FITORGU-921054 format. One record per residue (C-alpha): residue in three letters; residue number from 1; x, y, z. Coordinates in pm, 1 decimal, padded with zeros to 6 digits. Layout:
// FITORGU-921054
SITE, residu, num, c1, c2, c3
SITE, ALA, NUM, X, Y, Z
...
// end
This chain:
// FITORGU-921054
SITE, residu, num, c1, c2, c3
SITE, MET, 1, 12128.6, -09590.1, 01654.2
SITE, ILE, 2, 12433.9, -09368.3, 01606.5
SITE, TRP, 3, 12764.1, -09478.3, 01575.7
SITE, SER, 4, 12868.2, -09403.6, 01931.6
SITE, GLU, 5, 12579.2, -09628.2, 02112.3
SITE, ILE, 6, 12689.3, -09916.2, 01882.8
SITE, LEU, 7, 13016.5, -09837.3, 02020.3
SITE, TYR, 8, 12907.8, -09853.1, 02387.8
SITE, LEU, 9, 12730.9, -10192.0, 02335.5
SITE, PHE, 10, 12957.0, -10399.3, 02235.2
SITE, SER, 11, 13203.3, -10235.1, 02462.8
SITE, CYS, 12, 12927.7, -10332.2, 02762.9
SITE, ALA, 13, 12940.2, -10673.4, 02567.6
SITE, GLY, 14, 13332.4, -10696.1, 02602.1
SITE, VAL, 15, 13336.2, -10547.0, 02953.3
SITE, THR, 16, 13043.5, -10779.9, 03069.8
SITE, LEU, 17, 13199.5, -11112.7, 02911.0
SITE, TYR, 18, 13540.6, -11022.6, 03027.2
SITE, ILE, 19, 13418.8, -10971.5, 03416.8
SITE, LEU, 20, 13194.0, -11308.0, 03397.3
SITE, LEU, 21, 13533.5, -11519.1, 03242.1
SITE, PHE, 22, 13806.9, -11371.5, 03408.8
SITE, LYS, 23, 13983.9, -11636.1, 03629.5
SITE, ARG, 24, 14261.9, -11460.0, 03831.3
SITE, GLY, 25, 14119.2, -11416.4, 04199.2
SITE, VAL, 26, 13852.0, -11633.7, 04324.7
SITE, SER, 27, 13793.2, -11379.4, 04571.8
SITE, LEU, 28, 13613.9, -11158.6, 04299.8
SITE, ILE, 29, 13369.9, -11439.5, 04258.8
SITE, GLU, 30, 13068.9, -11253.5, 04435.9
SITE, PHE, 31, 13134.8, -10938.2, 04262.6
SITE, ARG, 32, 13086.8, -11061.1, 03892.0
SITE, PRO, 33, 12732.1, -11087.9, 03883.3
SITE, LEU, 34, 12669.9, -10736.1, 04034.7
SITE, LEU, 35, 12936.1, -10562.9, 03811.4
SITE, SER, 36, 12826.2, -10763.5, 03515.7
SITE, ALA, 37, 12446.5, -10661.4, 03580.3
SITE, SER, 38, 12562.8, -10316.6, 03612.7
SITE, VAL, 39, 12729.3, -10320.3, 03321.9
SITE, ILE, 40, 12435.1, -10453.5, 03119.8
SITE, THR, 41, 12164.8, -10258.6, 03260.0
SITE, SER, 42, 12352.5, -09948.3, 03162.3
SITE, ALA, 43, 12328.2, -10034.9, 02784.8
SITE, PHE, 44, 11940.0, -10071.3, 02810.8
SITE, PRO, 45, 11890.1, -09727.9, 02724.9
SITE, PHE, 46, 12055.9, -09754.7, 02386.2
SITE, LEU, 47, 11899.0, -10123.1, 02312.3
SITE, PHE, 48, 11524.5, -09987.9, 02355.3
SITE, LYS, 49, 11551.6, -09629.0, 02233.3
SITE, ASN, 50, 11331.4, -09692.7, 01953.2
SITE, LEU, 51, 11031.9, -09749.4, 02184.0
SITE, PRO, 52, 10775.7, -09525.1, 02177.8
SITE, THR, 53, 10876.0, -09203.0, 02360.3
SITE, GLN, 54, 10704.3, -09241.2, 02671.3
SITE, GLN, 55, 10801.1, -09638.2, 02744.0
SITE, SER, 56, 11159.5, -09504.3, 02632.8
SITE, GLN, 57, 11207.8, -09288.3, 02864.5
SITE, VAL, 58, 11099.8, -09513.7, 03145.6
SITE, VAL, 59, 11318.0, -09797.5, 03041.0
SITE, SER, 60, 11614.0, -09518.5, 03019.0
SITE, GLU, 61, 11538.2, -09379.3, 03336.5
SITE, TRP, 62, 11506.2, -09719.9, 03567.8
SITE, SER, 63, 11782.5, -09830.8, 03378.6
SITE, MET, 64, 12018.3, -09568.3, 03496.5
SITE, LEU, 65, 11889.0, -09619.3, 03861.0
SITE, VAL, 66, 11928.3, -10005.8, 03861.5
SITE, SER, 67, 12255.6, -09997.5, 03723.0
SITE, VAL, 68, 12404.1, -09722.5, 03950.2
SITE, THR, 69, 12283.4, -09903.2, 04214.6
SITE, LEU, 70, 12412.2, -10199.1, 04131.2
SITE, LEU, 71, 12739.6, -10051.0, 04121.3
SITE, LEU, 72, 12684.4, -09887.5, 04450.0
SITE, ILE, 73, 12617.4, -10207.9, 04611.8
SITE, THR, 74, 12943.5, -10342.3, 04448.2
SITE, LEU, 75, 13177.3, -10067.3, 04560.5
SITE, ALA, 76, 13008.5, -10138.1, 04951.1
SITE, LEU, 77, 13084.3, -10480.2, 04889.7
SITE, PHE, 78, 13417.3, -10447.1, 04813.6
SITE, ILE, 79, 13509.1, -10183.1, 05113.4
SITE, TYR, 80, 13295.7, -10465.9, 05337.4
SITE, ARG, 81, 13520.4, -10734.6, 05210.4
SITE, MET, 82, 13832.9, -10527.6, 05215.1
SITE, LYS, 83, 13805.0, -10481.5, 05578.4
SITE, PRO, 84, 13958.3, -10669.3, 05871.4
SITE, VAL, 85, 13696.7, -10913.1, 06000.4
SITE, TYR, 86, 13643.8, -10749.1, 06331.7
SITE, ASN, 87, 13611.7, -10384.1, 06169.9
SITE, ARG, 88, 13353.1, -10462.7, 05917.2
SITE, PHE, 89, 12970.4, -10280.3, 05942.0
SITE, PRO, 90, 12721.8, -10546.2, 05930.8
SITE, TYR, 91, 12693.7, -10751.7, 05588.1
SITE, PRO, 92, 12313.8, -10622.7, 05515.3
SITE, PHE, 93, 12428.3, -10247.3, 05490.3
SITE, VAL, 94, 12605.6, -10353.6, 05186.4
SITE, TYR, 95, 12245.7, -10373.6, 05026.6
SITE, LEU, 96, 12086.5, -10053.5, 05161.4
SITE, PRO, 97, 12103.8, -09912.0, 04822.2
SITE, PHE, 98, 11846.5, -10115.2, 04711.7
SITE, LEU, 99, 11631.2, -09891.3, 04926.6
SITE, VAL, 100, 11682.9, -09611.1, 04649.0
SITE, LEU, 101, 11464.7, -09827.7, 04393.3
SITE, ILE, 102, 11172.3, -09896.1, 04674.4
SITE, PHE, 103, 11162.6, -09511.6, 04758.1
SITE, TYR, 104, 11237.3, -09376.5, 04348.7
SITE, PRO, 105, 10843.3, -09395.2, 04299.3
SITE, LEU, 106, 10788.4, -09153.8, 04551.0
SITE, ILE, 107, 10934.2, -08889.2, 04328.8
SITE, SER, 108, 10874.4, -09003.3, 03990.1
SITE, ASP, 109, 10678.3, -08677.5, 03916.0
SITE, ALA, 110, 10917.8, -08432.9, 04004.5
SITE, GLU, 111, 11170.4, -08377.3, 03730.9
SITE, ILE, 112, 11406.2, -08147.6, 03911.4
SITE, LEU, 113, 11392.0, -08422.1, 04233.5
SITE, LYS, 114, 11491.9, -08676.9, 03998.4
SITE, ASP, 115, 11755.9, -08520.0, 03797.8
SITE, PHE, 116, 11930.4, -08384.8, 04141.3
SITE, LEU, 117, 11871.0, -08756.1, 04276.8
SITE, ASN, 118, 12051.9, -08921.6, 03964.6
SITE, ILE, 119, 12340.7, -08668.0, 03980.1
SITE, LEU, 120, 12404.1, -08739.5, 04333.9
SITE, LEU, 121, 12393.8, -09141.4, 04313.3
SITE, GLN, 122, 12610.3, -09093.7, 04007.8
SITE, SER, 123, 12867.2, -08861.0, 04152.2
SITE, GLY, 124, 12874.8, -09053.5, 04451.6
SITE, ALA, 125, 12926.0, -09375.4, 04315.0
SITE, LEU, 126, 13194.2, -09241.7, 04102.2
SITE, LEU, 127, 13350.5, -09023.0, 04392.1
SITE, ILE, 128, 13346.1, -09350.5, 04605.0
SITE, PHE, 129, 13545.6, -09502.4, 04304.7
SITE, ILE, 130, 13782.0, -09239.6, 04291.2
SITE, LEU, 131, 13861.0, -09255.4, 04684.6
SITE, LEU, 132, 13903.4, -09621.6, 04685.8
SITE, THR, 133, 14154.9, -09616.1, 04431.2
SITE, ILE, 134, 14337.1, -09337.2, 04621.1
SITE, SER, 135, 14324.2, -09512.8, 04940.7
SITE, LEU, 136, 14497.9, -09811.4, 04764.2
SITE, PHE, 137, 14734.9, -09639.3, 04605.6
SITE, SER, 138, 15057.0, -09791.8, 04713.9
SITE, THR, 139, 14932.0, -10149.3, 04613.8
SITE, LEU, 140, 14693.5, -10105.5, 04347.2
SITE, LYS, 141, 14852.3, -10241.3, 04013.0
SITE, TYR, 142, 14759.1, -10021.5, 03699.0
SITE, ARG, 143, 14631.1, -09692.2, 03854.7
SITE, ILE, 144, 14768.2, -09481.6, 03613.6
SITE, ILE, 145, 14510.2, -09649.8, 03366.1
SITE, LEU, 146, 14242.2, -09673.7, 03630.6
SITE, TYR, 147, 14290.0, -09313.7, 03693.1
SITE, THR, 148, 14258.1, -09261.3, 03299.7
SITE, GLY, 149, 13946.5, -09435.5, 03319.2
SITE, GLN, 150, 13778.1, -09250.0, 03580.2
SITE, LEU, 151, 13864.1, -08919.4, 03457.0
SITE, LEU, 152, 13697.2, -09014.2, 03096.1
SITE, LEU, 153, 13376.5, -09125.2, 03336.5
SITE, LEU, 154, 13393.2, -08786.9, 03509.4
SITE, LEU, 155, 13429.6, -08630.9, 03159.7
SITE, ALA, 156, 13102.3, -08823.5, 03064.2
SITE, LEU, 157, 12911.8, -08746.5, 03359.1
SITE, GLY, 158, 12989.6, -08358.9, 03351.4
SITE, VAL, 159, 12908.1, -08320.3, 02950.3
SITE, PHE, 160, 12559.3, -08546.1, 03004.2
SITE, TRP, 161, 12420.7, -08343.8, 03308.1
SITE, PHE, 162, 12550.9, -07995.7, 03207.5
SITE, TYR, 163, 12571.8, -07950.3, 02800.8
SITE, ASP, 164, 12256.5, -07872.8, 02666.1
SITE, PHE, 165, 12221.2, -08101.5, 02309.6
SITE, ALA, 166, 12025.4, -07986.1, 02022.5
SITE, GLY, 167, 11986.9, -08347.4, 01888.6
SITE, ASP, 168, 12177.2, -08709.7, 01817.5
SITE, ASP, 169, 12486.4, -08503.7, 01619.4
SITE, LEU, 170, 12679.8, -08390.6, 01947.7
SITE, ILE, 171, 12565.8, -08669.9, 02208.3
SITE, TRP, 172, 12870.6, -08861.3, 02146.8
SITE, TYR, 173, 13050.4, -08568.0, 02308.1
SITE, TRP, 174, 12931.6, -08801.0, 02645.0
SITE, GLN, 175, 12900.6, -09154.9, 02504.4
SITE, LEU, 176, 13246.9, -09186.1, 02358.9
SITE, PRO, 177, 13417.9, -09091.4, 02705.7
SITE, LEU, 178, 13165.8, -09308.8, 02885.1
SITE, THR, 179, 13246.7, -09588.2, 02651.0
SITE, ALA, 180, 13649.5, -09526.6, 02690.2
SITE, GLY, 181, 13567.2, -09512.0, 03072.3
SITE, VAL, 182, 13381.5, -09792.5, 03116.4
SITE, ALA, 183, 13592.4, -10048.6, 02900.9
SITE, THR, 184, 13922.3, -09907.1, 03128.3
SITE, CYS, 185, 13753.2, -09902.6, 03439.3
SITE, GLY, 186, 13555.0, -10249.3, 03396.2
SITE, VAL, 187, 13825.8, -10418.4, 03285.8
SITE, MET, 188, 14142.9, -10248.4, 03485.7
SITE, ALA, 189, 13931.6, -10220.1, 03806.2
SITE, LEU, 190, 13896.1, -10625.1, 03799.3
SITE, LYS, 191, 14259.2, -10717.3, 03697.4
SITE, ALA, 192, 14396.9, -10467.1, 03991.0
SITE, SER, 193, 14135.2, -10593.5, 04280.7
SITE, ALA, 194, 14255.7, -10941.6, 04237.2
SITE, GLY, 195, 14438.7, -11016.2, 04538.9
SITE, ILE, 196, 14357.3, -10719.7, 04723.1
SITE, ILE, 197, 14069.4, -10877.7, 04902.0
SITE, GLU, 198, 14077.7, -11199.2, 05133.5
SITE, ARG, 199, 13791.0, -11397.5, 05085.6
SITE, GLU, 200, 13589.4, -11541.8, 05373.5
SITE, PRO, 201, 13498.3, -11878.8, 05376.1
SITE, SER, 202, 13125.3, -11777.8, 05404.0
SITE, PHE, 203, 12951.8, -11463.6, 05250.9
SITE, SER, 204, 12707.5, -11457.3, 05510.6
SITE, GLY, 205, 12965.3, -11194.5, 05686.6
// end
């Protein structure tokens, strides 16, 4: 495990603790388990990289998929709670991203399709996050810091998928902006979201 991976693990631990212990804005309470689980799961590829090669690849593949799925559900839930009650989509639609986990094994043997799906899911989640912050520009706090974090995540995504790494010596090229992006967005998004969502008495929708 190299220094950039250790740094990412510490960053994930810190962000997760912050998410779970964040006191301001009771309206965010239902987001915390999903968001913290997404952050923790994203660290699994580094935690279990010393497993045998095949097992390590399976853990990395599924942890990335579960992490981005949980993030998509978190974003969908945020959009659902942000809308007026009369203008909301059906609550079960929030959990539609779980279908990805059900049908993903059907393409488990097709590397090109798997890579395409992962790029689509990761870039889609980031795009939704960016569009949300843009739509809330006038009311959102810490927006400059959030945009900086999103830019770092975009950089990490691009380098990870489109740069050919010869070995472990250069993988910090994407791990470092990922660490900074997750730490920045994980903390600032929670702080900025406090007070935006008016919590309903029931989560049943």
